[in-house]
Steps between C-alpha positions, in 0.01 A plus 500: 500500500640168377289189567604136496245222514611236747325187626151623598623849588658813351839655570504876446828692473496878535393771744268362764279806457436407137429135574168319531545458877235766578252323274573165664466640852182688415323218321595142580618586853277798576334331800806299608710560806851593392827412667837640395802288589825698534841482664670788682661623177187510286304644789746789511557560128200362306187468714400866514520531123271198459240602757479866399459401135193282558207603719390134500800428725434775755372248755719205408658301782880525497705199609874559532755217493874519569711525185755240395521142375564375852140598586346306211377226731174322573489656847454842337210366295333371817526846656334655195224235494432575866481872420262435209280297732507778760400754232213266400623479142266289286546305177399797284793708628799616296865495607733745326865396524709817484867411513788292374523126443462405866170689525359377166605137561375491857195717438388275217529195723315671784213599272482162327465301822290733713145360508600281202591801293428870468596734216832682488678759286875546471657846480876427489727781618845355430655411165535139616130471579397678180682265265491181702323443831163657420465330160423132447265393777754359743436575866691371798714529809831352604525200731781585736793583271356329192350727236131484410447148633140574601277647233252456219406638161241775531431784259421858602206698367750740344859623519579871477864587427581869547867565409476823700550295816853422380603852600499378861769234431875526555765355268516164677123451478519591131758226442287266712222516241730528199634149572161348415470712185845387387386143556202561271739607226736208557228235477287656229615816319855596395399857410341551843827390662698747287269792577498429874880508514488874426276561803783432741688806375191723506186405691298736283553249219259270683194609308140398555534304176776282645287430806212414268720261302620319812144463628392381154777237488401358837129523427525313169700222663245475783206490258665215309561302822296639794597231752870462418490161331762579235552838328446711813795330666725721285414789731701318768832554324746620764261405778610148596835636620364847571233377741751266665732795562212716620399225745860477622499870592156473659631223723793723599241769584675735257244504215599638161286642222342241273648656187856483634459129568347445155786688334744260666275210400506619138880508501531153650232337285649674196831329585327162534339565160850545357638191670215293358565638149167677472626857459797630303812640665437840338149534638605362837768769521255775402254402773762439766684825437187712508353344816840516675535870422142582598442303821712475816676172571328318787717418798443128559802268499587145395418393854137587424473288184352196675218709652420672171504169311275348766258790452473428126340166590193691623439651156145436380614394150695202631393146412567208737774690685675582173582870461347621173611831349407741228810564288577731208547376144573854384406854597126494439449125527482260795446131565313359803530189716874445466632264773801653674737324742637632827845508339374733227344732757818498709705582190266788416521640853877474494520677165280780638734557794805505274332767289 
């Protein structure tokens, strides 16, 4: 079992059976009511394993939410709060978020606001949630089509990452999470980037150690800047454009996976990095070629540029209506708070479509 000390909590990576979850449930939360938040996928593939492994969860209340980013809305939270009230859940209760990023983001928000805050644990079941959504203390929901507009910082009691859950994922879900891991390498660690490139050819190359390294990279950045004042903004590389594209597809009611949008965002923001003379042509080409070969080209057109550019203006890093981006100086190094014009974004989108 590999443990990482985060802000006021521990992240454990390894088999859930070997983790300290049983100790936590049987001591600190022995007398607490327990609620497990799932979606239809984790209910089918993961819930039985969790419940049968821990007798402390035999009488837990199960709350199922519909899967998908389009359901990550405040209305869903209200439904859960009403259910918690109906179940007479008190402030000593524990919510266990068993699922991907939608469940961990929304479950954390639900727990943090219910009766001014009850405890929660994250058990991420997708690669994306393991290396990104469940680490760092961000909780939230979307506001209409705009990503994570409503939320707060709240830290779980613990995070338990069991790579065994990855056996339930298909190739597209694997790439969904890999996009965030690649970002970790691009902003912080050249060797991590190089090792991750081999995982595309053989998924078995994605070792527990690589997951640990990605979690470590994000965790160290979060510890240095818990509330995203400066250094933590680096984790948003690829996300200004990526979230804008994701919002565009949400508005069309044809949502795409977060990682596919972020992969496109990485390509476009990599191009802007080149145009602003931050990154070299050689490194730009290396990144662009790899992402292009690994991820499918998204099917928006030049007619959609205005909407996507408009969406970037909702990015939380912006200052006084000025779009601010994280750009690459080299593979393994990034710079934050770079003002970017609409013309630069349009040029990046156009370059993406031309391939």
